[in-house]
C-alpha positions in Angstrom: 7.2 -6.5 -1.6 4.9 -4.6 1.6 2.8 -7.1 3.2 0.2 -5.3 5.3 -2.0 -6.8 8.1 -4.9 -4.8 9.7 -2.8 -3.7 12.7 1.3 -3.6 11.1 3.4 -3.0 7.8 5.8 -4.9 6.7 8.8 -3.6 4.5 11.9 -5.1 3.6 13.3 -5.9 6.8 11.0 -3.0 9.2 7.5 -3.9 10.9 5.9 -0.3 11.8 2.3 -0.4 13.9 -0.1 2.3 13.3 1.5 4.0 16.8 4.7 3.8 14.9 3.4 6.1 11.6 0.8 7.7 13.5 2.6 8.5 16.8 0.8 8.1 20.4 -3.1 8.0 20.6 -3.9 11.2 22.2 -6.9 11.8 24.5 -10.4 13.6 22.2 -8.9 17.3 24.6 -5.6 16.9 23.4 -7.1 16.7 19.4 -9.5 19.7 19.9 -6.0 21.5 21.6 -4.0 20.8 18.5 -6.3 22.1 16.1 -7.4 25.2 17.9 -4.1 26.0 18.0 -3.9 26.8 14.0 -7.2 29.5 13.8 -7.8 28.5 9.8 -7.2 24.6 11.1 -10.0 25.5 13.8 -12.2 27.3 11.3 -11.9 24.6 8.4 -12.7 22.0 11.1 -15.4 23.8 12.7 -17.3 24.5 8.8 -17.3 19.8 8.7 -21.1 18.2 9.8 -20.8 16.9 12.8 -20.1 13.4 11.5 -16.9 14.1 9.6 -16.0 16.5 12.5 -16.4 12.6 15.3 -13.9 11.2 11.5 -11.4 13.8 12.1 -10.9 13.5 16.1 -11.2 10.2 15.5 -8.0 9.9 13.4 -6.2 12.3 15.0 -6.9 10.9 18.4 -5.3 6.9 17.0 -8.4 5.7 17.2 -9.3 5.1 13.7 -8.4 5.5 10.0 -9.5 7.7 7.0 -11.3 5.9 4.5 -8.9 7.3 1.4 -9.4 4.0 -0.3 -13.0 4.9 -1.2 -12.5 8.7 -2.1 -13.6 9.0 -6.0 -10.5 10.8 -7.1 -8.3 8.0 -5.2 -10.1 5.5 -6.8 -9.2 6.8 -10.7 -5.5 7.3 -9.7 -5.0 4.2 -8.4 -7.5 1.6 -10.3 -5.2 -1.4 -10.2 -6.6 -2.2 -13.2 -5.1 1.0 -15.0 -2.3 1.6 -12.6 -1.1 -1.2 -11.4 2.6 0.5 -10.9 0.9 3.9 -8.5 -0.7 2.1 -5.9 2.4 -0.9 -6.0 4.8 2.6 -5.0 2.0 4.5 -3.3 1.4 1.9 -0.2 5.0 1.6 1.2 5.7 5.2 0.8 2.7 6.2 2.7 3.5 4.0 5.6 7.3 5.5 5.7 8.8 6.8 8.2 10.7 10.1 8.3 
């Protein structure tokens, strides 16, 4: 069974930090350069509301995660009362290093 704290994920004999999973933090300028390097990504990013742009930048910079567990689709697909096994399989896979 995997164990997750606010800053780490322990799975089997391995412990992963947010930095291990997402890479080192980057500046806002670097994050924007990364987005701008792909025309489609930049166009999509530019269409977001300012609040959503800030959330995406915070995620890329490594200062904040994305609240996917609040998403209605996620809640339906991974409802622990209906599909406990899906959630149990999803979390370890989402933190696996490639």
